N, C-alpha and C positions, 0 to 999 in steps of 0.2 A: 741222084749223084751226091756223094758225101764229100765234104770239104774238111780239110784240117783246120783247126781253130786258128793257126797262124796265118791263114789265108782269108779269114773273116774279120773285117775291121769296121770300126765306126769313126767318122770324122765330122766335127762340127766346128764352126767358127762363131766368135762372138765379138762385138765391138767393145772397146775399153776406152773411156774418155779420160784425157789427161787431167781435167778439172771437173769434178762433179759436185757443184754446190748443192747443199741440202735445201729442201723446200721449207724446213722449219728451222727456227732459231731459238735460243734461250736469251731472253732479254727482260728488262724491267717492264712491268705491266703498264699499259696505256701510253707507251712511247709512240710518237708519230712517225719516226724515221728509224729504221733498222738497217744498219750497214752489214753487208755480207762481203767478206774478203774472198777474192778470187785471184787467180793467176792470169786471167785474160785468155785462157785456153779452153773455154767451155765447149767450143766446137771442134777442137783438135782431138783426134782419136787415132787409134791403131786397132788392128784386128788380131785376135789370137785364135789360132787353130789348134784344137786339141783332138787327139785321136787315141783309140785303144783297140786291142784285139779281143776276140771272143773269150779268150782265156784270162782276161783282166790285165793283160800287159799293157802298160802305158807307153805310147810312142813319144818321140821328141816333140815338144811344142814348137809351133812356128809362129813368129810375129810378122805380120804384114804391115808395113808402113804405109799410111794413107795420107795423101795430100800434104806432103812435106817436101821441101826442096833439099834438105840436108839430112844426113843420118843422125839420130840422137847421139850426144857425146857420151852418155852413160854406157857402161859395159853391161852387156847381157850375160846372164849365167851361161856356163859351159853347156853345150848340148842343145841350146836354143837356136833354131834356124831363123834368120832374119832376112827379109826380102822386101822389095818395093812392090806396091800393088800394080800389077799389069797383067796382060793376057798370058804371061808365062808362069804366074803364081801356082797354078795347079800342076804344071809340069815340074816345077821346083819341089813342090810338096811330095809328089811321087818319087823323084829322084833322091831327095835328101831325107825324107821320113819314111815313106812306105817301103822303099827298097832297102832301107837300113834297119828294118824291124827284125827281130829274132826269127830265124828260119827262112828269110827271104833269099839267102844265098843258095839254098838248095832247090829253088823252084826251076822247073823246066820251062823253056820258052814254048809258047803255043803259037803256031802259024795257021 
């Protein structure tokens, strides 16, 4: 069976930490104490879902908010799908990213 390249896709997700302090510092030699500045969000993270088609078309990125009680105040770039982490995340990705890809409107429903 042959598939059109607009029907072949790859999707992967990766965690992104809000504060990622480095393991190394630049400091005076033989110092006994080295202070590392952090924001206190070393464990706070979100997940980014990136997808593309077999013809190298990039699909909309999706940001999944993890373990937060409120939505971040910063504005996300236009075209980025933002959703809370829950059991609906994959359904939201299919509706807002996969079905919005080029060529998706011409697909026939398969029953």
